[in-house]
C-alpha positions in Angstrom: -10.2 5.1 18.9 -7.7 6.3 16.2 -7.4 4.4 12.9 -4.6 1.9 12.7 -3.6 -0.5 9.9 -5.5 -3.8 10.2 -2.4 -5.8 11.2 -1.6 -3.4 14.0 -5.2 -3.4 15.2 -5.2 -7.2 15.3 -2.0 -7.4 17.3 -3.5 -4.9 19.8 -6.4 -7.3 20.2 -4.2 -10.4 20.6 -5.2 -11.8 17.2 -2.1 -13.6 15.9 -0.8 -12.2 12.7 1.1 -15.1 11.1 2.4 -13.2 8.0 2.8 -9.4 8.0 1.7 -7.0 5.3 3.0 -7.8 1.9 2.2 -7.8 -1.8 1.8 -10.9 -4.0 3.7 -11.3 -7.2 0.9 -13.0 -9.1 -2.1 -10.9 -8.4 -0.5 -7.8 -6.8 -2.8 -8.0 -3.9 -1.7 -6.4 -0.6 -2.5 -8.7 2.3 -1.7 -10.2 5.6 -2.5 -13.5 7.3 -4.3 -14.0 10.6 -4.7 -17.1 12.8 -8.3 -17.8 13.8 -9.4 -19.1 17.2 -9.9 -22.5 15.5 -6.3 -22.6 14.5 -6.4 -22.1 10.7 -5.1 -19.1 8.8 -7.1 -16.5 6.9 -5.7 -14.0 4.4 -7.1 -10.5 4.5 -6.3 -8.5 1.4 -7.3 -5.8 -1.1 -6.2 -4.2 -4.4 -5.7 -7.4 -6.5 -5.5 -6.8 -10.2 -8.4 -7.9 -12.4 -7.8 -10.5 -15.1 -9.4 -10.4 -18.5 -9.6 -14.1 -19.5 -9.6 -13.2 -23.2 -6.2 -11.4 -23.1 -4.4 -13.0 -20.1 -1.0 -14.6 -20.7 0.4 -17.3 -18.5 3.2 -16.1 -16.3 5.8 -17.9 -14.1 6.6 -16.4 -10.7 9.8 -17.3 -8.8 8.8 -15.6 -5.6 5.6 -15.4 -3.6 5.8 -11.7 -2.7 7.1 -8.5 -4.2 7.7 -7.2 -0.7 6.8 -8.1 2.9 4.9 -11.1 4.1 7.5 -11.9 6.8 6.4 -14.7 9.1 5.5 -18.3 8.5 2.2 -20.1 7.9 
């Protein structure tokens, strides 16, 4: 089987993808959201930035995503 991005592999297996691939504004994590057989959503992501508590500055974000995450939870 050829490699496919996780969201495409899930769709091919009839695993509902409720929000497509996107990148968060706050932690810069690239992720997508799946619906489990029990009916709740799980976020699968990678690449979030690491925070140093000693130097972190509070930020305000006006959007949930830099790009992507189409769909609805």
